[in-house]
C-alpha positions in Angstrom: 97.5 78.8 76.9 96.7 80.4 79.6 99.0 82.9 81.3 99.2 84.8 84.7 100.1 88.5 84.6 104.1 87.8 85.1 104.2 85.4 82.0 101.7 87.8 80.3 104.5 91.0 80.8 107.7 88.8 80.4 106.4 87.9 77.1 105.3 91.1 75.7 108.8 92.2 76.4 110.8 88.8 75.4 113.4 90.0 73.0 115.8 87.3 73.1 115.5 83.3 75.1 112.6 80.9 76.1 110.8 81.2 79.2 112.1 78.6 80.6 113.0 78.6 84.2 116.7 79.2 84.9 117.7 80.0 81.6 119.2 83.4 80.0 116.1 85.7 78.8 116.6 89.2 77.7 113.8 92.1 78.0 113.2 95.2 75.9 112.8 97.9 78.6 110.2 100.5 78.2 111.6 103.3 81.6 114.5 103.3 83.6 114.5 104.7 87.2 117.9 106.3 89.0 118.4 107.6 92.3 121.3 109.7 93.3 123.2 106.8 95.6 123.9 104.8 92.4 122.9 107.6 89.5 125.9 109.1 89.5 127.8 105.9 88.6 124.8 105.5 85.9 125.3 108.4 84.1 129.6 108.5 84.2 129.1 104.7 82.7 127.1 106.9 79.5 129.6 108.8 79.6 132.1 106.4 79.2 130.1 104.2 76.9 130.0 107.5 74.5 125.7 107.9 74.5 124.1 109.8 72.8 120.6 110.0 74.0 118.7 108.0 76.3 116.7 105.3 73.8 114.0 104.6 76.4 110.3 105.8 76.3 110.7 107.8 79.6 114.1 107.1 82.3 114.0 109.9 85.2 116.6 110.5 87.8 115.3 111.1 91.5 117.8 112.6 94.0 116.3 111.1 97.1 119.4 109.3 99.2 122.1 112.0 99.7 120.1 115.2 100.8 122.4 116.1 103.7 124.5 119.0 102.6 127.4 119.1 105.1 129.9 120.0 102.3 130.3 120.5 99.1 130.1 116.9 97.9 126.2 116.1 97.5 125.3 119.5 95.8 128.2 118.8 93.6 126.5 115.5 92.5 123.3 116.9 92.1 124.4 119.8 89.6 126.1 117.2 87.9 122.9 114.9 87.9 121.1 118.0 86.6 123.7 118.2 84.0 123.8 114.4 82.8 120.1 114.0 82.5 120.1 117.6 79.8 122.8 116.2 78.0 121.2 112.4 77.8 117.3 113.2 77.7 116.3 112.0 81.1 113.8 113.6 83.6 115.2 115.6 86.5 113.6 114.9 89.9 115.1 118.0 92.2 116.1 117.2 95.8 113.1 117.5 98.0 110.8 115.6 95.6 110.4 113.2 97.7 111.4 108.9 97.3 111.7 107.6 93.6 109.5 105.3 94.0 106.1 106.5 95.0 106.9 109.5 93.1 107.4 107.0 90.1 104.2 105.8 90.9 102.5 108.8 91.0 103.8 110.4 88.0 105.1 107.8 85.0 103.8 104.5 86.3 101.9 103.0 83.4 100.6 99.4 83.6 102.0 97.0 81.2 105.3 98.7 81.1 108.5 97.2 82.1 110.9 99.3 84.5 114.6 99.3 85.5 115.9 100.6 88.3 119.7 101.0 90.1 117.9 100.4 93.0 116.4 97.7 94.7 113.1 98.5 95.5 112.5 99.3 91.8 110.1 96.4 92.5 107.7 98.1 94.5 105.7 99.4 90.9 104.6 95.8 90.5 101.7 97.2 92.5 100.6 98.9 89.1 101.0 96.0 87.1 104.4 97.1 85.6 107.0 94.4 85.6 109.6 96.3 87.3 113.0 95.1 88.1 116.2 96.5 90.5 119.8 96.4 88.8 122.7 97.5 89.0 123.5 100.5 87.8 125.5 99.8 84.7 122.7 97.1 83.5 120.7 100.3 83.8 122.8 102.7 82.1 122.6 99.6 79.2 118.8 99.3 78.9 119.6 103.2 78.8 121.0 102.9 75.9 119.1 100.4 74.3 120.0 97.4 75.1 118.0 94.5 76.6 118.2 93.6 80.2 119.6 90.4 80.9 118.5 87.6 83.5 117.6 84.4 84.4 114.2 83.0 83.5 112.0 83.4 87.4 109.5 80.5 88.4 106.3 82.2 89.0 105.0 82.6 92.6 101.3 82.6 93.0 100.2 84.5 96.9 96.1 83.8 97.5 94.5 86.5 99.3 91.5 86.3 100.9 89.5 87.8 103.1 90.3 91.4 104.7 93.0 93.0 107.6 91.4 93.9 110.9 91.9 97.1 112.6 94.7 98.0 113.7 96.6 95.6 110.6 97.8 97.0 107.8 100.0 96.0 104.4 103.3 95.9 106.1 102.2 93.5 108.3 100.8 91.3 105.4 104.6 91.2 103.7 106.1 90.6 107.1 104.0 87.6 107.7 105.4 86.4 103.9 109.2 87.3 105.7 108.8 85.3 109.0 106.9 82.5 106.9 110.1 82.2 104.4 113.0 84.2 105.8 115.1 86.6 103.4 116.1 83.4 100.8 112.3 82.2 100.2 111.9 84.2 96.8 115.0 83.9 95.2 114.8 82.8 91.7 110.8 83.2 91.5 108.6 86.2 91.0 106.0 86.8 93.9 102.4 87.5 91.8 99.4 88.2 94.5 96.0 87.3 93.3 93.0 87.0 94.6 89.6 88.5 96.1 91.9 89.9 99.1 93.1 91.9 96.8 90.1 94.0 96.5 90.6 95.5 99.7 94.1 96.7 98.9 94.8 100.3 98.2 97.5 100.8 94.8 99.9 102.6 97.8 98.9 99.1 100.1 100.5 96.7 97.3 103.2 99.3 96.8 104.1 98.5 100.2 104.3 94.9 100.0 106.0 94.5 96.4 108.5 96.8 97.4 109.4 94.2 100.6 109.3 91.6 98.1 112.7 92.6 97.7 113.7 91.3 101.2 112.5 88.1 100.4 115.2 87.8 97.5 112.4 87.3 94.7 113.2 88.7 91.4 110.6 91.3 91.4 106.4 91.5 92.4 103.3 92.0 90.2 99.7 92.7 91.2 96.8 93.3 88.4 96.2 96.0 86.8 92.4 96.4 88.3 90.0 98.9 89.1 92.1 99.9 91.8 94.7 100.7 90.1 92.5 102.9 87.5 91.2 104.4 90.4 94.8 105.5 91.6 95.7 106.7 88.3 92.3 108.9 87.7 93.3 110.7 91.3 96.5 111.4 89.9 95.0 113.1 86.7 96.1 109.6 83.9 93.4 107.8 83.8 94.4 107.7 80.3 97.2 105.5 81.3 95.2 102.9 82.4 95.2 99.5 80.9 93.7 96.3 82.3 96.0 93.2 83.0 94.8 90.5 84.8 95.4 86.7 85.0 93.7 84.4 82.3 91.2 82.0 83.8 93.2 78.5 84.4 96.8 80.5 85.2 98.6 78.6 86.8 101.7 78.9 89.1 105.0 76.9 89.7 104.5 78.1 93.4 101.1 78.3 95.7 100.7 79.8 98.8 97.9 81.6 100.5 96.7 83.9 103.2 93.6 84.4 104.8 94.2 88.5 105.9 91.3 88.4 108.3 94.2 86.0 110.3 97.4 88.4 109.8 97.9 90.2 112.8 100.5 93.4 114.2 104.4 91.9 112.9 107.9 93.1 114.2 111.1 91.8 112.2 113.8 92.1 114.6 117.4 93.6 114.7 119.4 92.7 112.5 117.4 91.0 108.9 114.0 91.9 107.4 113.7 88.0 108.0 113.8 88.0 111.9 110.0 88.2 112.5 107.8 87.5 115.4 104.3 88.7 116.2 104.6 91.9 118.2 102.8 90.2 121.4 106.1 87.9 121.8 108.3 91.4 122.2 105.7 94.0 123.7 106.8 96.1 126.3 110.5 96.9 125.5 111.4 100.5 125.4 112.2 102.1 122.6 114.1 105.2 121.7 112.7 106.1 118.1 109.9 105.5 116.4 109.8 106.1 112.7 106.9 106.6 109.7 108.1 107.0 106.5 110.1 105.5 103.4 109.3 103.4 100.1 108.0 101.1 102.6 105.1 102.7 103.7 104.9 105.8 101.2 101.0 106.7 101.3 99.0 109.1 102.5 96.7 106.6 104.8 100.4 105.6 105.9 101.2 109.1 107.1 97.5 109.7 108.1 96.6 106.9 110.6 99.4 107.9 112.5 98.4 111.5 112.6 95.1 110.8 114.0 96.2 108.0 116.4 98.5 110.8 118.1 95.4 113.9 118.1 95.2 115.3 121.2 98.0 113.3 122.5 102.1 113.5 122.9 104.2 110.9 122.1 106.5 109.7 124.8 109.2 112.2 126.7 111.9 109.9 125.7 111.0 109.3 122.3 112.1 110.7 119.0 108.7 110.6 116.4 110.7 111.0 113.0 107.9 111.2 110.0 109.7 111.5 106.7 107.1 112.4 104.2 107.5 110.5 101.0 107.1 113.1 98.1 106.1 116.6 98.1 102.8 115.5 96.4 101.8 113.9 100.1 103.4 116.3 101.9 101.0 118.9 100.2 98.2 116.2 100.9 99.1 116.3 104.5 98.9 119.8 105.3 95.9 120.6 103.4 93.8 117.9 105.2 95.1 119.0 108.4 96.9 115.9 109.2 100.4 117.7 109.3 99.3 119.8 111.8 98.1 116.2 114.1 102.1 114.9 113.7 103.6 118.6 115.0 101.2 119.3 117.8 101.5 115.6 119.0 105.8 115.9 118.9 106.9 114.6 115.5 110.3 115.6 113.9 108.8 116.6 110.6 111.9 115.9 107.5 112.1 116.7 104.3 110.6 114.1 101.6 113.0 111.1 100.9 115.0 108.6 102.4 116.8 110.2 105.0 117.1 107.4 108.0 115.9 104.6 105.9 119.7 105.0 103.9 121.6 106.5 107.0 121.1 110.0 105.9 120.8 111.3 109.6 118.0 110.0 112.5 120.6 107.7 113.9 119.6 106.0 116.7 121.0 106.1 120.7 123.6 103.5 121.6 121.8 100.5 122.8 118.1 101.8 122.2 115.7 99.7 120.0 114.7 101.9 116.8 110.8 100.7 115.1 111.0 101.8 111.9 108.8 101.3 108.4 111.5 101.2 106.4 112.1 98.1 104.4 115.2 97.1 105.7 117.4 96.7 108.8 120.8 95.3 108.6 123.5 95.7 111.3 124.5 100.0 110.9 122.4 100.7 107.9 120.8 103.3 110.2 124.4 104.8 111.2 124.6 103.8 114.5 127.2 100.9 114.4 125.4 98.6 116.5 122.0 99.2 116.3 119.1 97.9 116.8 116.2 98.3 114.4 113.0 96.5 114.0 110.7 97.3 111.1 106.6 97.7 111.8 103.9 98.9 110.9 103.0 103.0 110.9 99.6 101.7 113.9 102.6 99.8 115.6 105.4 102.6 115.4 103.1 105.3 116.4 101.3 103.1 119.2 104.9 102.5 120.3 105.6 106.0 120.3 102.6 107.0 122.1 103.7 104.8 125.4 107.4 104.6 124.9 107.7 100.8 124.4 107.2 98.0 122.2 103.3 98.1 121.4 100.6 95.9 120.4 98.3 98.6 118.5 95.7 96.5 119.0 96.0 97.4 122.9 95.1 100.4 122.0 91.2 101.1 122.1 88.3 99.1 120.5 88.2 98.5 116.9 85.8 101.0 116.3 88.1 103.7 117.3 90.4 102.6 114.6 91.4 105.7 112.3 90.2 104.2 108.7 91.8 107.2 106.4 90.7 107.2 103.4 92.6 109.3 100.3 91.9 112.3 99.2 88.9 112.0 96.7 90.9 114.9 94.8 94.8 115.6 95.8 96.8 118.2 95.2 99.0 117.3 92.3 102.6 118.4 92.6 104.0 117.9 89.1 106.0 121.0 88.3 108.7 120.1 90.1 110.2 117.3 87.7 111.9 118.8 84.9 111.5 117.2 81.4 114.0 116.5 79.0 115.2 119.0 76.7 115.3 119.0 73.0 118.0 117.0 71.5 119.5 119.8 70.0 119.6 121.5 73.3 121.0 118.2 75.1 124.1 117.9 72.8 125.1 121.4 73.8 124.9 120.5 77.4 128.6 119.8 79.6 128.3 117.4 82.2 129.0 119.8 85.6 131.8 118.3 87.4 132.7 118.9 90.7 136.5 118.1 92.4 134.8 114.6 94.1 133.7 113.1 90.5 135.9 110.9 89.0 136.0 109.2 85.9 135.7 105.3 86.1 138.1 103.1 86.3 139.4 100.9 83.8 139.7 97.4 84.3 141.8 94.4 82.0 140.2 91.7 80.9 140.3 87.5 82.6 143.7 86.4 82.2 143.9 82.8 82.0 145.3 81.9 85.4 144.8 83.7 88.6 147.1 83.1 92.4 144.4 84.8 94.8 144.8 84.4 98.9 141.4 84.4 100.5 141.3 87.9 102.3 137.5 87.3 103.8 136.0 84.1 104.5 132.1 84.9 105.8 129.2 83.4 106.5 125.2 83.5 105.1 123.0 86.4 104.2 125.8 89.0 104.2 124.6 91.9 102.5 125.9 95.4 100.4 125.2 97.0 103.1 128.3 95.4 104.6 130.3 94.6 101.4 130.3 98.9 100.8 128.0 100.5 103.8 125.5 103.3 103.2 125.2 106.6 105.1 126.6 109.9 105.3 129.9 109.0 106.4 130.7 106.9 102.9 127.6 108.0 100.3 129.0 111.5 99.6 132.0 109.8 97.9 130.0 107.3 95.4 131.6 109.4 92.5 135.0 108.6 93.9 135.6 105.3 93.5 139.6 105.3 94.6 137.7 107.2 98.0 134.4 104.9 98.5 136.9 101.7 98.4 138.3 102.8 101.6 135.1 101.7 103.1 135.3 98.6 101.6 134.2 95.6 103.9 134.8 97.7 106.8 132.1 96.3 109.2 133.2 93.0 108.7 137.2 93.8 109.0 138.6 96.9 109.3 141.5 95.5 107.6 140.8 94.7 104.7 141.0 97.9 102.3 145.3 97.9 103.7 145.5 93.9 102.8 143.6 94.1 99.2 145.9 97.1 98.1 149.0 94.6 99.0 147.7 92.1 97.6 147.1 93.9 94.4 150.2 95.5 94.2 151.8 92.2 95.1 150.5 90.0 92.3 146.9 89.3 90.2 145.0 90.4 93.5 142.7 88.3 95.9 139.5 86.2 96.2 137.2 86.3 98.7 134.6 83.7 100.2 131.0 83.7 101.4 127.7 81.5 102.4 124.4 81.3 100.9 122.6 84.4 99.5 125.9 86.3 99.3 125.3 90.2 98.7 121.7 90.3 99.3 120.0 93.6 99.6 121.1 97.1 98.1 121.5 96.9 94.3 124.4 99.6 94.4 126.8 98.5 92.0 129.7 99.8 94.4 129.6 96.6 96.6 131.2 94.7 93.4 133.1 97.7 91.6 134.9 99.2 94.6 136.1 95.6 96.2 137.2 95.2 91.9 138.8 98.4 92.4 140.6 96.8 94.9 141.3 93.5 93.2 139.2 91.3 93.9 139.2 88.6 91.0 136.9 85.8 92.2 134.2 85.2 94.3 133.4 81.8 95.8 129.9 81.6 97.7 127.1 78.8 98.4 124.7 80.9 96.8 124.7 84.6 95.4 121.6 87.2 95.7 120.6 87.9 92.3 121.6 91.5 91.6 125.0 91.3 93.3 125.8 88.3 91.2 125.1 90.0 88.6 127.1 93.4 89.2 130.4 91.1 89.9 130.2 89.8 86.3 129.6 93.3 85.1 132.8 95.1 86.5 135.0 91.4 85.8 134.4 89.3 89.3 134.4 85.9 88.2 131.1 84.7 90.5 131.8 80.7 91.0 129.7 78.3 93.3 130.4 75.5 95.9 128.9 72.2 93.9 129.4 70.7 97.4 128.3 73.3 100.3 130.3 71.6 102.9 133.8 72.8 101.1 132.8 76.3 102.4 134.6 75.1 105.7 137.4 73.7 103.9 138.8 76.9 102.7 140.0 79.4 105.7 140.8 82.9 104.9 144.2 83.4 103.8 144.5 80.2 102.1 145.7 80.9 98.1 143.5 79.4 95.5 144.4 78.6 92.0 142.8 79.1 89.0 144.3 77.9 86.0 143.1 77.1 81.9 140.2 79.9 82.8 139.6 80.5 79.1 139.6 77.1 78.0 137.1 76.3 80.8 135.1 79.3 80.1 134.9 78.5 76.7 133.8 74.8 77.5 131.1 75.8 79.1 127.7 75.6 77.6 124.9 78.2 78.0 123.4 77.3 81.3 127.3 77.3 82.6 129.9 75.0 83.6 132.5 73.6 86.1 135.9 74.8 86.9 138.5 73.5 89.5 140.2 75.4 91.8 143.1 74.4 93.5 144.0 75.0 97.1 147.6 75.7 97.1 147.7 76.1 101.1 146.3 73.1 101.9 146.9 71.0 98.7 143.1 70.2 98.0 141.0 70.7 94.9 137.9 72.6 94.8 134.8 71.5 92.8 133.1 74.9 91.7 130.3 76.2 89.0 129.1 78.8 87.3 125.9 79.8 86.2 127.6 82.3 83.1 125.7 82.6 79.5 127.8 83.2 76.9 127.3 86.7 76.6 128.5 86.8 80.5 131.5 84.9 79.2 132.6 87.3 76.6 131.9 90.4 79.2 134.2 88.9 81.8 137.1 88.4 79.0 137.0 91.9 78.1 136.9 93.0 82.2 133.6 93.7 82.1 130.3 94.9 80.8 132.0 98.9 79.9 134.4 97.6 77.8 132.1 95.2 76.0 129.3 97.6 75.2 131.8 100.1 74.1 132.9 98.4 70.8 129.3 97.8 70.3 128.3 101.3 70.4 
């Protein structure tokens, strides 16, 4: 039977279940990726499990998020992560090496392999023909311990590309066009697979841009074939031997179909404050801006910076604009310096920052009050930049740079004729920077390594199992598309506490309700804890498990929503929070903040469920009504919940 690329990748790693959409499958994982904002918890989870040494082919830990060292917390965590890599046998990428996703593509990406990462943009590795999935940290820790990754089998959405991008338009505009068509939930339950003759015009890093932001569509992951372009990229990295061809069979089919003529794509912009709020740049041109920002995992390639450099060559950016350039890797920075493009950027007025995530995650470079910031980053959720009432827009490097020059939102096509568009080629022999990645030591050296824990690093709290009855006040009633940035904010204010759950829990939901922390503590001390109610696509965005773990620490026992984002739903289960969906979405409006919900006979109801979940009645004691809900927990996940979370469940197995 003819198979597409996604099906080939899944079948070659399937260890449990059947490839029937919607049913649970287990996949063998070859590689893992962790970054410092989530990796600290992963390493603490490995310690709690009692793991001796990672069991994957390769695990890599990157320090790319928490680079600002205004006190001891971040540098202490960096040393802890270094010691944990030595203790458990993982690669260590030190601060300044760059963003995890492009560095992993440079050094470790390999067609045909599976990769799971504790970062929601891990699917960027699909650019090389990998099956790459974002997940919560505990799922990554389990993969490092040799356990399968469990997920619902997705449908495959084939997107056929034809034509060639016109001048002044690039890969970012392609994925923004997908978001314009389908919004932030259009890819839920799907793998997006790009195919067609238009692929021949897209470089491996162009594909990285598109695969990275498939996450913003809600997709499980994005895949591209491993073709001659992937072979060229790996050869440029000195790793041609890692290449293998993986393409769809003749006659392969897809569950859903889409087509994009690249020649018709125009410059696009996602307006505040959602990646799905996309319009053509022409519709908003002329609005004054404060900031233009180039870089991030969503535009990490050499050409993304070199095009910007050649656009500002011989010019100065507008004196009101902060033109922030964030190199994606040490290797990219070295090549920009060698090619002369770094000098062009500096002379043009750019502010050059260290290689890392930086402002994308709210670590510096916050925009001014009530001012537009144009960024080539992957998402623009409210307050993510570090400025509470921010106006962040997502654009291509061409649009960001054109606007930096003029001081207003500018369609880059207005800067000059097509012939003046700087078409930049990748260096034929790039400078390779490899010796700053630290390989794992021998097993004997690992076992002799002690974990270095600073005063801010606190071991994981332990949670009791699921009781048979819960009586829970509803502390929050929320609408659609609440993101994990709103549940547990990022940025320099919050992320230094990521290895200290009691401390970081103080920031839970404070973007939505500053009283939540105190009310949650009171409910935890007075009774069984509390519940929250969400709309559709609840928990979209980052994979950070702190958005489940910290509320659980404060007593969250159940979350009821119209629908959940995949990773957050899994994270809730992993830490013993019961996720339920309204059988009738209209019931969302029939529950109010302050209502008391009663769940009785939980053990029997869960035990009676099938492999695809079951129904559960929830009594609203305040209103004297009953609400019919559903869960889609597998039998394995029911066991996890009854144990209070996955750590207690896996500790017994190890």
